[in-house]
C-alpha positions in Angstrom: 59.1 12.7 33.4 62.0 14.3 31.7 64.8 11.9 30.6 68.0 12.6 28.7 70.8 10.4 27.3 74.1 11.2 25.8 75.9 9.2 23.1 79.5 9.1 22.0 80.8 7.8 18.7 84.3 7.6 17.3 84.2 5.9 13.8 87.8 5.0 14.1 87.3 2.7 17.1 83.6 2.2 17.7 81.4 -0.2 15.9 78.4 1.9 16.9 77.5 4.9 19.0 77.5 4.1 22.8 75.5 5.4 25.7 77.8 7.5 27.9 75.3 8.9 30.3 71.6 9.0 31.2 69.3 10.5 33.8 65.9 11.6 34.9 64.5 14.9 36.2 67.3 17.0 37.7 70.0 14.7 36.2 68.4 15.1 32.8 68.4 18.8 33.2 72.0 18.8 34.2 73.0 16.6 31.1 71.2 19.2 28.9 72.7 22.2 30.7 76.3 20.7 30.3 75.7 19.9 26.6 74.5 23.5 26.0 77.5 24.9 27.8 79.8 22.9 25.6 78.0 23.5 22.3 76.8 20.0 21.9 73.7 19.7 19.8 70.6 18.6 21.6 67.8 16.6 19.9 64.4 15.8 21.4 62.9 12.4 20.5 61.0 10.8 23.4 60.7 7.5 21.5 64.4 7.3 20.8 65.3 8.3 24.4 63.0 5.6 25.7 64.9 2.9 23.8 68.3 4.3 24.6 67.5 4.8 28.3 67.3 1.0 28.7 70.9 0.6 27.7 73.8 0.1 30.2 76.6 2.7 30.3 79.0 2.2 27.3 76.6 -0.2 25.7 76.3 0.1 21.9 73.0 1.3 20.5 70.7 -1.4 19.2 70.4 -1.9 15.4 66.7 -0.9 15.5 67.8 2.8 16.1 70.8 3.0 13.8 68.8 4.9 11.1 67.5 7.4 13.6 70.9 8.0 15.3 72.6 8.1 11.9 70.3 10.9 10.9 71.1 12.8 14.1 74.9 12.3 13.6 74.7 13.5 10.0 73.0 16.7 11.2 75.7 17.2 13.8 78.6 16.6 11.4 77.1 19.1 9.0 76.8 21.7 11.7 80.4 21.1 12.8 81.7 21.5 9.2 79.9 24.9 8.9 81.7 26.2 12.0 
């Protein structure tokens, strides 16, 4: 079953990235479509999604995935700087 999550992080106000939306099947497809339409990078990691999907909306990510999410954020920041 297709699942998707979206995170938000503002280093000036947040202690850690927060889950802002999640969904399965059609909702997952809609999340991905909206991300693509807005140029938001998409990363596929079923293990990470399975952990993040358990979070409540606006809950900070658990410490166990800090390293994985930090690697994704570093990639995003590098891509943004290039544009």
